[in-house]
Phi, psi and omega in degrees: 000347180290332180238102184249105183302133175086355183285329180057231180266016185290324187241131177242140178268141176232167188249355181203170183294319181301319178293325180299317185273342187253344182288123182283153172280129179224147178057228182279348185287120180225016177211144177238141182236125174242109181269128183235154170260115186256127177267162178103171184253091179286332178299324179297322178296318178299312185293331183265001178270142178281112182267106183279332180202192184302323180233117181246133180267130175248136173253182183296324178296320177299317180296316182292337181280347182285137174270112190235157171287176179299320178294322177295323178295323176298316179297316179299321181296323177296316179298315180295323178293321178294321173306312183297314180300313184291320178295321179297332178280353181097008180273168177238084187290145176229126180259122182247138165255118189248112177288313174196158176234110188281133172283140178205103183289353179286336181284143183276044175204179188301125168273072190281154170292310180274136182283078185255062185307312190290316181293331180288330193235005181288128180274002179233165178301123192220128169270119178248130178255133179228125177230126174259127182259335182208132180143170183285143182284154172218167184277158167274130183270122176298154181305319186295339182262001183273152175247120182285130181249347177222160179268111179225160178278104190303322186284359174267349188249103177241154180227142172243133186239135156271186185312119186254132179225165184268137183261330193296334181277347186266066186281319187284312188266334183093168177229153182242122187217143175243129176238154175221154169250083192295322186278347188298309181295315180297322181296310182291323180294332185275350181285144172300155186306315185290340179269329187272347181273110182287139172300162176233145187236149158243126185241126169282111188270333175064214184293143174303335181297340175298342179290336182236349183264151175272093182243170176299326181291311182294326178294324179290325176296318178298316180295322181299320180298331179277341183273336183254163178299152177293121183284156173281333178198165178236130176242121184246133170258103187260141177298344188259011172236085183257117187226163169273113189091173181253133181230156174226138180293131186228024178266165180286323181225093181293139180284159175272120184259128177256079188267062181198173179214159176081016180251165182299154180302328182302328179288321179288339180282345185292133171237135176240092191275044177293144176287160168266196175204088182304324180294318178293323177301315181293320178297317180297316178301324180289338178284336188268118179251346178296329184212159170275119185265128180270131174282118187257137180239014185246328186287229183162218178247110179275179189289343173293342179257300192289331180295333178271307189292330181293335174281329181283318184227074187296340180282353178053038183250011177246131180302137180234130178236158174237142173247129184279167177251123179283111185287352179273356185246156180269182186298322181299319179301314183290326176297315180293323178296320177302321179301325183289348179270001189303323182302333180293330178297327180286344181259012176081020178268126177274119179255128183236125166269125185240113180194225172201135180296310176252118186211093178231088183295331182293342182246013180298133173273089187299332179282356181246011185300327182267002177273115189302126174058031176288126182213143170292155181301318182295326179291318177296316181299314182289323178299317178294322179295316178301315181297319179298316180293320178295314181299322182274357180072024180273072183291324178304321179293324179288326177292316180267053188297334180297337179281356180278357173106184186299322181296326177295323179290330174289323180288327183232070179292331172226149193274350194298326181276345180270324186299328175303331176298327180298322179294316179299314181294321179297336182272000185291134172264149184298338180270354185292130169285149179249129176219157181241150176214166184049040185279075188220144175267152179225129172062022174089314189239018176230146171231143179264006184310127185235159187231139171239128175248123181101000000 
């Protein structure tokens, strides 16, 4: 690595951590390398870690829980010290054990050898630190030899490197790597209050066909994405992930779930290959004290999420996560849980509750589906009542919806499509403006009415 053909002035070597974090990028130089001699047995840490999937995230508690030899303890101490150094610098370090990283040119982003998620996808100027502690070495590729796979603003993407090695060849034993998004915390902290607080949405998602059809609803979703700031990630509370307990998707690439039947093949053919963000999943779980949140590696993006988000962010280049709804709990519980997610709005995460305020499939007038804004009187009355209560900030009445009378029970015969609204309302800031969009009835007993806060 000391002699990298074609690198020119792109890479500069430094001798210590202070130089690594303080040396400015100038001219063609956009990477820094600090080569260290590391003592201890990092392979033991890899072998004793529970590998749930190709890429497993370890935190400091996970490291401390490992029973290690003296050599393993030396390696652990280096990792813990690096956590401390990077956090003191304002970074958010993430330690990965990587079994393998599969190349896939079908994804609309870099199929990199090194799992450099943050530098590939950061929409702001970002210093990324990468250190490999165990695994086979690989070269640093000069800019001139790289092939661009996505359209990004090149001068916003800079990288700082500690010793860099290749992960993809280390299939049997795994590799141990720490990455950070150093500028993320500093970036969000430096924004004025009105700029850093992300709006929050409740979206009536309606029929899965809205995912592929050019409708008034889908066009409004597209327009909404252009009206709000570009999010760093999207977290969706979907009516279609009803679980015992609370879960959050924590995989690197959530699958597209076609959780419906009787629709055209074209709908089943849709794939929305947005990345996940295991580190954000873990951080989100840590914000929630109302419940113990399980990191899920089996679910994915159901139609309550992808049919909406694919219209908002069609390039699938923004991380998307889902938070499940605990079916054993009532509306008050979900409202309070939503409040605990508020810090994510300050970090540029777009939170969407996806359901329908009025949702009674058993009473749909199927012969009236194409009749514009056809609604039963009770559906119109309750939709207007819901909007009035939201506009006036009367959240207790919306939480205790059963007390609103018989029409409310017709609008909400089962709670799964209504409960995502509780998360949206729980996230409301006192300064948030309230507005409605897609305020339309469908088939008599459904409404697409959606809410924007902020």
